[in-house]
C-alpha positions in Angstrom: 0.7 32.7 17.3 -2.3 31.6 15.1 -2.9 34.9 13.5 0.7 35.6 12.3 1.0 32.0 11.1 -2.3 32.2 9.2 -1.1 35.4 7.5 2.2 33.7 6.5 0.4 30.6 5.2 -2.0 32.8 3.2 0.9 34.8 1.8 2.7 31.5 0.8 -0.2 29.7 -1.0 -3.0 32.2 -1.3 -5.9 32.7 1.1 -8.2 30.4 -0.8 -5.8 27.5 -0.2 -5.8 27.8 3.6 -8.8 26.3 5.2 -9.7 26.4 8.9 -9.8 23.0 10.4 -12.6 21.4 12.3 -15.2 20.4 9.7 -13.2 18.9 6.8 -13.8 15.1 6.9 -12.1 14.6 3.5 -8.8 15.6 5.2 -9.4 15.1 8.9 -10.9 11.5 8.8 -9.1 8.5 7.5 -10.4 6.1 4.8 -11.4 3.5 7.4 -13.1 6.1 9.5 -11.2 5.0 12.6 -9.2 8.2 13.1 -10.9 11.6 13.4 -8.7 14.6 13.8 -8.9 18.3 13.7 -6.4 20.4 11.9 -5.4 23.9 12.9 -5.4 24.7 9.1 -5.5 22.6 6.0 -3.0 24.1 3.6 -3.0 23.2 -0.1 0.2 24.3 -1.9 0.5 24.3 -5.7 4.2 23.8 -6.1 7.4 22.9 -4.3 8.3 26.5 -3.5 5.0 26.9 -1.7 5.6 23.7 0.3 9.0 25.1 1.4 7.4 28.4 2.4 4.8 26.6 4.4 7.4 24.5 6.2 9.5 27.5 7.0 6.5 29.3 8.5 5.4 26.3 10.6 9.0 25.8 11.8 9.3 29.4 12.9 6.0 29.0 14.8 6.9 25.6 16.2 3.7 24.1 14.6 3.8 20.4 13.5 2.9 19.4 10.0 1.0 16.3 8.8 1.7 15.7 5.1 -1.2 14.0 3.2 -1.6 12.6 -0.3 -4.8 10.9 -1.3 -5.7 10.0 2.3 -6.1 6.3 1.5 -3.8 5.0 4.2 -4.9 2.2 6.6 -2.8 2.8 9.7 -3.8 6.3 10.8 -0.6 8.0 9.5 -2.1 10.9 7.4 -4.7 12.6 9.6 -4.0 15.3 12.2 -4.4 14.7 15.9 -7.6 15.7 17.7 -6.1 18.7 19.5 -6.4 21.1 16.5 -2.8 22.2 16.8 -1.3 20.6 13.6 -1.2 21.9 10.1 -2.4 19.4 7.5 -0.4 19.8 4.3 -2.4 18.4 1.4 -0.3 17.8 -1.8 -3.3 17.0 -4.0 -3.0 20.2 -6.1 0.6 19.3 -7.0 -0.4 16.9 -9.8 1.8 17.7 -12.8 3.6 15.2 -15.0 6.9 17.1 -15.3 8.7 15.0 -17.9 8.6 11.6 -19.6 11.9 10.4 -21.0 11.1 7.5 -23.3 14.7 6.7 -24.1 15.7 6.6 -20.5 12.4 4.9 -19.5 11.7 7.4 -16.7 8.9 9.8 -15.7 9.2 12.7 -13.3 5.9 13.7 -11.6 4.7 15.8 -8.7 3.9 14.0 -5.5 0.2 14.8 -5.7 -0.2 12.9 -9.0 -2.8 10.1 -8.6 -1.3 6.7 -9.3 -3.9 5.9 -12.0 -3.0 9.1 -13.8 0.7 8.2 -13.8 -0.2 4.8 -15.2 -2.3 6.3 -17.9 0.4 8.9 -18.8 2.9 6.1 -19.2 0.5 4.0 -21.3 -0.1 6.9 -23.7 3.6 6.7 -24.5 3.4 2.9 -25.0 5.1 2.4 -21.6 4.2 0.8 -18.3 4.4 2.1 -14.7 3.7 -1.2 -12.9 2.8 -0.1 -9.4 -0.8 -1.3 -9.0 -3.1 -1.4 -5.9 -6.8 -1.2 -5.2 -6.7 2.5 -4.2 -4.9 3.6 -7.4 -7.8 5.8 -8.4 -7.3 8.0 -5.3 -3.8 7.4 -3.8 -0.9 9.6 -4.8 2.7 9.0 -5.7 4.0 10.9 -2.7 1.9 8.7 -0.4 2.9 5.6 -2.3 6.6 6.4 -1.8 6.2 7.7 1.8 4.7 4.3 2.7 6.7 2.2 0.3 3.5 0.8 -1.2 3.4 -2.7 -2.5 0.3 -3.9 -4.4 -0.3 -6.7 -6.8 2.8 -6.5 -9.0 5.6 -6.7 -6.4 6.4 -10.2 -7.4 7.8 -8.9 -10.7 8.5 -5.3 -10.2 9.1 -4.8 -6.5 7.7 -2.2 -4.0 7.4 1.5 -4.7 11.0 1.8 -3.5 12.2 -0.3 -6.4 10.4 1.8 -8.9 11.9 5.2 -7.8 15.2 6.6 -9.1 15.1 10.0 -7.5 13.2 12.4 -5.2 12.6 16.0 -4.5 12.1 16.7 -0.8 11.4 19.7 1.4 13.4 19.3 4.6 12.4 20.3 8.1 14.3 23.6 7.6 12.2 24.5 4.6 15.1 23.8 2.2 14.6 21.9 -1.1 16.7 18.8 -1.8 16.7 18.2 -5.6 17.5 14.5 -6.0 15.5 14.0 -9.1 18.0 11.8 -10.8 17.2 9.5 -13.7 20.4 7.5 -13.1 20.3 3.8 -12.3 23.9 4.0 -11.1 25.1 6.8 -8.9 27.5 5.8 -6.1 28.2 9.2 -4.7 27.7 8.7 -1.0 24.6 7.8 1.0 21.5 7.1 -1.1 19.3 9.7 0.5 16.1 8.8 -1.3 15.9 5.6 0.7 15.7 7.5 3.9 12.5 9.3 2.8 10.9 6.3 1.0 8.9 4.5 3.7 9.4 7.2 6.3 5.7 8.0 6.3 6.2 11.8 6.3 8.3 11.8 9.5 11.6 13.0 7.9 10.6 15.4 5.1 7.9 16.2 2.6 8.3 14.4 -0.8 7.3 16.8 -3.5 8.3 15.0 -6.7 9.8 11.7 -7.9 11.5 10.3 -10.9 10.0 6.9 -11.6 11.1 3.8 -13.5 9.1 2.8 -16.6 9.1 -0.4 -18.6 7.9 -1.4 -22.1 4.2 -2.4 -22.2 3.8 -6.2 -22.4 2.5 -7.5 -25.7 0.0 -9.8 -23.8 -1.3 -9.9 -20.3 -3.4 -12.9 -19.3 -4.9 -13.7 -15.8 -6.4 -16.9 -14.7 -8.3 -18.3 -11.7 -7.3 -21.6 -10.2 -9.1 -23.5 -7.4 -6.9 -25.2 -4.8 -7.7 -27.4 -1.8 -5.0 -26.1 0.5 -2.4 -23.4 1.0 0.2 -26.0 0.4 -1.3 -26.5 -3.1 -1.2 -22.8 -3.7 2.5 -22.7 -2.8 3.2 -25.6 -5.0 1.4 -23.9 -7.9 3.5 -20.8 -7.3 6.7 -22.8 -7.5 5.5 -24.3 -10.8 4.5 -20.9 -12.2 7.9 -19.3 -11.3 9.8 -22.2 -12.8 7.8 -22.1 -16.1 7.1 -18.4 -16.5 10.1 -16.7 -14.8 9.8 -12.9 -15.0 6.6 -13.4 -17.0 4.7 -14.2 -13.8 3.5 -10.7 -12.8 0.8 -11.5 -10.3 0.0 -14.3 -7.8 -2.9 -13.5 -5.4 -4.6 -15.9 -3.0 -8.2 -15.6 -1.8 -9.7 -17.7 1.0 -13.2 -19.1 0.8 -14.6 -16.7 3.4 -13.1 -13.7 1.6 -14.9 -14.6 -1.6 -18.1 -15.4 0.3 -18.2 -11.8 1.5 -17.8 -10.6 -2.0 -20.7 -12.8 -3.2 -22.8 -11.5 -0.3 -22.2 -7.8 -0.8 -21.6 -7.7 -4.6 -23.8 -10.5 -6.0 -23.7 -9.1 -9.5 -20.0 -9.9 -9.8 -19.5 -13.1 -11.8 -18.0 -16.2 -10.1 -16.2 -18.1 -12.8 -15.3 -21.1 -10.6 -17.2 -23.1 -8.0 -16.4 -22.3 -4.4 -13.2 -23.8 -3.2 -11.1 -23.6 0.0 -8.6 -21.4 -1.8 -8.7 -19.5 -5.1 -5.5 -18.2 -6.8 -5.5 -15.3 -9.3 -2.3 -15.6 -11.3 -1.3 -13.4 -14.2 1.3 -13.7 -17.0 2.6 -10.8 -18.9 4.7 -11.5 -21.9 6.5 -9.8 -24.7 6.1 -12.7 -27.1 2.5 -12.0 -28.2 -0.9 -13.4 -27.2 -0.8 -16.8 -28.9 2.6 -17.8 -27.5 1.9 -16.5 -24.1 -1.5 -18.3 -23.9 0.1 -21.6 -25.1 2.7 -21.3 -22.3 0.1 -20.4 -19.7 -2.3 -23.3 -20.7 0.6 -25.7 -20.5 1.5 -24.6 -17.0 -2.1 -24.9 -15.7 -2.7 -28.2 -17.5 0.4 -29.7 -15.8 -0.8 -28.3 -12.4 -4.2 -30.0 -12.9 -2.5 -33.3 -13.7 -0.3 -32.9 -10.6 -3.3 -32.3 -8.4 -2.3 -29.0 -6.9 -5.1 -27.4 -8.9 -8.7 -28.7 -9.1 -10.3 -26.3 -11.6 -9.1 -23.4 -13.7 -10.4 -20.7 -15.9 -8.3 -18.4 -18.2 -9.6 -15.0 -19.2 -10.7 -14.9 -22.9 -11.0 -11.2 -23.3 -10.0 -7.8 -21.8 -13.4 -7.6 -20.1 -13.0 -11.1 -18.5 -9.5 -10.2 -17.4 -10.8 -7.0 -15.7 -13.6 -9.0 -14.1 -11.2 -11.5 -12.5 -9.1 -8.7 -11.0 -12.3 -6.9 -9.9 -13.2 -10.0 -7.9 -9.9 -9.8 -6.0 -10.0 -6.0 -5.5 -13.6 -6.2 -4.1 -12.6 -8.1 -1.0 -11.6 -5.0 1.1 -14.8 -3.3 -0.1 -16.8 -6.3 0.9 -15.1 -6.3 4.3 -16.0 -2.7 4.8 -19.6 -3.4 4.0 -19.6 -6.3 6.5 -18.4 -4.0 9.3 -15.3 -3.0 11.1 -12.6 -5.7 11.3 -9.1 -6.2 12.7 -6.8 -5.8 9.8 -3.4 -7.5 9.5 -0.8 -6.7 6.9 1.8 -9.4 7.5 4.8 -10.8 5.7 6.3 -14.3 5.9 8.6 -16.5 3.9 6.3 -18.1 1.3 7.4 -21.5 2.6 6.2 -20.7 6.1 2.7 -19.4 5.1 0.8 -22.8 5.2 2.1 -23.7 8.7 1.5 -20.2 10.1 -2.1 -20.1 8.9 -2.9 -23.6 10.1 -1.5 -22.8 13.6 -2.8 -19.3 13.9 -6.3 -20.1 12.6 -6.6 -22.7 15.3 -5.4 -20.4 18.0 -7.8 -17.7 17.0 -10.7 -20.0 16.9 -9.8 -21.4 20.4 -9.6 -17.9 21.9 -12.4 -16.2 20.0 -14.9 -18.9 19.0 -16.8 -18.2 15.7 -14.4 -15.5 14.5 -14.1 -15.3 10.7 -10.7 -15.3 9.1 -10.7 -13.3 5.9 -7.4 -14.3 4.5 -6.2 -13.0 1.1 -3.3 -11.2 -0.5 -0.1 -11.3 -2.3 1.1 -14.9 -1.9 3.7 -14.5 -4.6 5.8 -12.1 -2.4 4.7 -13.5 1.0 2.3 -10.7 2.0 -1.0 -11.7 3.5 -4.0 -9.6 4.6 -4.9 -11.9 7.4 -8.0 -10.1 8.6 -10.2 -11.0 11.5 -13.9 -10.4 11.2 -16.3 -10.6 14.2 -18.5 -13.8 14.4 -21.7 -13.7 12.3 -24.3 -11.4 13.9 -21.8 -9.8 16.3 -21.2 -6.1 16.3 -18.0 -5.4 14.4 -17.2 -2.1 16.1 -17.7 -3.7 19.6 -15.6 -6.7 18.7 -12.8 -4.5 17.5 -12.9 -2.3 20.6 -12.9 -5.2 23.0 -10.5 -7.7 21.3 -8.2 -5.8 18.9 -5.2 -5.8 21.2 -5.6 -9.5 22.2 -6.0 -10.6 18.6 -3.0 -8.5 17.4 -0.8 -9.9 20.2 -1.8 -13.5 19.3 -1.1 -13.0 15.5 2.1 -11.0 16.0 3.5 -13.5 18.5 2.7 -16.3 16.0 4.8 -14.5 13.3 8.0 -14.5 15.4 9.0 -18.2 15.1 8.3 -18.1 11.4 10.5 -15.0 10.8 7.6 -12.8 9.8 6.8 -9.1 10.0 3.7 -7.5 11.4 3.8 -4.7 8.7 4.4 -5.6 5.1 3.1 -2.8 2.9 0.6 -0.6 4.9 3.2 1.0 7.2 3.3 1.8 10.9 1.4 5.2 11.3 -0.4 5.5 14.6 -2.0 2.0 14.6 1.3 0.0 15.0 3.6 2.5 16.6 3.5 0.8 20.0 4.0 -2.6 18.3 7.1 -1.3 16.6 8.5 0.0 19.9 7.9 -3.4 21.5 9.0 -5.7 18.7 11.7 -3.9 16.7 15.3 -4.5 17.6 16.5 -1.9 20.2 19.5 -1.3 18.0 17.3 -0.6 15.0 15.1 1.7 17.0 18.1 3.6 18.3 19.3 4.2 14.7 15.9 5.3 13.6 15.6 7.8 16.4 19.0 9.2 15.6 18.0 9.7 12.0 14.7 11.4 13.1 16.6 13.7 15.4 19.2 14.6 12.8 16.7 15.4 10.0 13.8 16.8 12.0 15.3 18.1 15.3 12.1 20.0 16.2 9.9 17.0 15.7 8.0 19.0 13.1 6.9 16.3 10.7 4.1 13.9 11.5 4.7 13.6 15.3 3.4 10.5 17.0 3.7 8.4 13.9 6.2 5.5 13.4 8.3 6.4 16.5 
């Protein structure tokens, strides 16, 4: 089987673009270095026709395919299994910007385009593609859509799903569905793009997308605000939403321990505010110009200081200072990685429930795992927290994870239920949370999901063992 398949793959994409698996950590190891697989072959197609040819060859041979973009996922959804029997399909060579329609405010790009390159291509036309996340220099649009990525701008612009108008997809039969519509209204039956967005490569291979653009804001101003409690952070959010409306484009919360890790591992980064129990990074983007936007922003923060929900505040005075504030927030995951392996949680809650959830769950974790460090940060504006659990000081992080991950997860996920929360907000399910999905998702929902999988991928060809 292997020799005929190899010949077909080489004929489809060229011999240089088919690599034997087994010693390719850039493809076979995940970003967190938790999952180490072995591909039968790593195949790197250059266009959609080549993807379709690869899928047809694998389908005929009965060989599973693992689609991969920038390999920046956090749930083990984009690396092959250890058996060496799966073809890893890397889309990184498919990185063309196909079209920018400035009048329609759309851009059509290959799935392998790096998110940062898409942002820059839009900016060169005076436009904005607002999806933004820490891995934007490496992650790809196909992966962003396959996982329905969130990031720091969801509060204003929504998830990746909300920024996509159309898709091009290779099906499990090796056919190409061209759904690259730039239409905002098209009620002609089922909206198929939403089946593939968030499906984590289990239903088809996204090869291109038509994305929504927006005018560039005239002014973007971030600020840091120190708060004494999460209740105060939520109160500040309500004030900012009431005063700024759609101009509020970011609202990130950072716990004391999260910023302490940043200070420990990146001491050169400036700390504009004294240490506080909670620090909020909020951002206003405005079409009215810098002076008007700043006046509105200063008035909001001044009122919050008077009301007592904010104890201290600093507003960026320059582009360099604005970047430094965001760099502080984006350095938290990097600081955690430097500190050692940890138990990551990507949870969603109604904003109103977040303070009570954290108070109750913090206490439960400390009671069951004394000395554990709770590295809590994330997108408070849309109710998404990265509620991470780091081993006690001096403890071995890898050993703590191996011994306690299941118990910690069970405690945290059980605590979400009475608050109406979700154990996966923006990272997806992958391999890491597959069993949790089976145990916690509605049986009716799981039945429908399995029916969709069976209809679109009857051979179980795409990303087996992920999600379902």
